N, C-alpha and C positions, 0 to 999 in steps of 0.2 A: 955769899949764898942767900942770905936773907934778902938782899937787894934784888937779886935775880928772881927770887920767888915772888916778891911784890910786883915786879914787872910782869911776870907771867899771869898773876892774878888780875892785874889791871888790863892786860891785853886779852884775856880769855873771853870776855863778853863780846869783844869786837870780832873774834875769830869764830864764834859759835854760829852755826847755820840756822836760818830762820825755821821755826816749826810750821809745818804744813797743817793748817787747821782742817783740811779736808781728807787727811790721811785715814781717819777712822771710817769715813763714808766710803772711800775708795776700796778699802780692804773688805768691807762688808758687801759692797756691790760685786766685787770679784768673787767672794766666797759664795754669794747667792747665785751668781752666774754659773759657777762650777756645780752648785747643787742642782740647779734646773737642768743644765746640760747633761750632768751625770745621770740624773733620774730618767730623763728622756732617752738617753743612750741605752740604759739598762732595760727600760720598758720596750724599746723597739727591738733589741737584740734577744731578750728573753721571752717576752709576752706578746708583743705586737699590740696594735690598737684594734678597737672594735670595727668590724666590717661595715656597720651601719652608722659610723660616726657622723657622716654628713647629715643624715636624717636626725640623729640624736641632738646635735647642737642647735637644731631648729626648735627643740622642745624646751619650754621654760624649766622643767624639772632638772635638766642638765645643769643649768646655770645656778639653780637653787642648791644643787648638790655641790657645785664648785665653791659656793659662797662659804661653806664651813671651813675647809682647809685654807682658803684664801684669807679670811678674816683672822684665823689663828696664826697664819704666817706673818701677817702685818703686825699683830700684837707681839708675837715672839721675836720678831726682828727688832722692834723697839726695846723690848725687855733685854735682849742679848746685848744690844749696843750700849745700853746703860750699865749693865752689869760688867761690861768689859773695862769700865773706868772706875777707879776707887772713889767711894763717897757719893756716887750718883744715886739719887732716890728713884724708886720705881713709881711711886705715886699711884696714879689711876691705871697704870699699865696692867695691874692685876685684874681690874674689871674687864679690860679688853681681852685678857686671856680666858677669863671664866665665862664671860657673857655668851660667846658662840656655842660653847659646850652646853651651857645651861639652857639656851634657847632651843637647840636641837633636841635635847632630852625632853623638854616640855612638849614640843610638837610630837615627838615620838610617843610619849605617854598618852597624849590625846588621840593619836591615830590608833594605838593599841586598845584604848578604852572604847572607841567607837566601832572597832572591827568586831566581827563575829568571833566568839571564843575559839572556834576551831581554826580560824585563820591567823591568830595572833602569833603562834610559834613560827609559821612560815614567814610572816612579816619581819620577825626579829632575826631569824637564821638565814633567810634567803637561800641561794643555791651554792654560795661560795664562802660560807663562814669559816670553813676549815683553812682556807688559804689567804683570805683577804688581808687580815692583819699582818701576816708574815710577808706578803707581797709588798705592802706599804713599807714595812720595816726594811726590807731589802733595798727598795728604791731610795730609801733615805740615807744609805751608807755613804755615797759620795758626798752628799751635803754635810753629813755629820763630820766627816774628816775635814772638809774645807772650812766649815764654820768654826770648829774647834781650833783649827790652825789660826784663823783670823782673831779669835778671842785671845789665844795664847800670845799673840804678837803685841797685844795691848797690855793692860795692867789690871786684870781681874783680881778681886780680893775675896769674893764669896764664891769659891771655886765650884762646889757641887751645884749651887743654884745657877751659876753661869753656864755650867755644863748642861744642866737640865733644860734651860731655855734654848740653848744651842741645839740640843736634840729635838726639842719641840719644833723649832723652826725647820730642821731637816725633815722631821716626820711630816709636817704640813706640806712641804714641797713634794715629798714622796707621795702623799695622798693626792695632791693636785695632779701629778703625773698619772697616777693609777686611775683617776677618773676617765682617762682616755681608753681604758681597757675594761673597767668594772661593768658587769651587766646589771648590777643591782640598782633599783630606783626607789626603794622604800625607805622612808626616813628612819624607822626603827633600826634598820640594818646599819645605816650610817652611824647612828647614835651609839651603837655597840661596837661594831668592828672597825670602823674608820678611826674612832677615838682610841680604841685599843692599839691599832697600828701606829698611831701618832705617839701614844704613850710609851711604846717600847723603846724607840730611840731617845725619848726624853729621859727615861730611867737609865738607859745606857750612858747617856751624856752626864747624868748626875754622878754615876759611878766612876766614869773616866775623868771627870772634872778635877777631882782631888789629885789625880796622878799626872795628867797631861797639861793642865793649865797653870802649873807652878812657874813662877818667873823670878 
């Protein structure tokens, strides 16, 4: 028996399949594709897009608006990929996560400071403050499911944190999709309600991480 065990041990390395070094990237690309397609499908079926979208995309403010969730999505993608593997350091990724939010808040405060006092509340609340954050959170649901599944298939060890960055990524994708519908163009509005809409799935991901990311 001992002789046969030794033979199995000797042969095991030769029978092992090679590890695919790109499996992590493929899983996240697939999850991100599901997030984008799911958010767009929900947007088109529930809300629709702005009727003046062709004219809107020709204005610089539209692309400035998109820059916020786009940069957050890039930083959250990197953070989530690192947290999906044990021992991976985040390093300067925290700066990438904090910088877009800090920058938009600085610009928002400057805009509010320069605006007439009677106009400040309108700049902050816009016309859709009651629904904006919830709409972004709803559009993030397919992405949250797909991204959490991708993270769970790897080896996360900091479960709430990994879940939070997965939710942040899903929320940023949801906000990107909602830009095709949202009528608001004022920076203070984005600084408040877009970031809140992105924070909702991030908080949900942190809560779910401890439960669904165990391996």
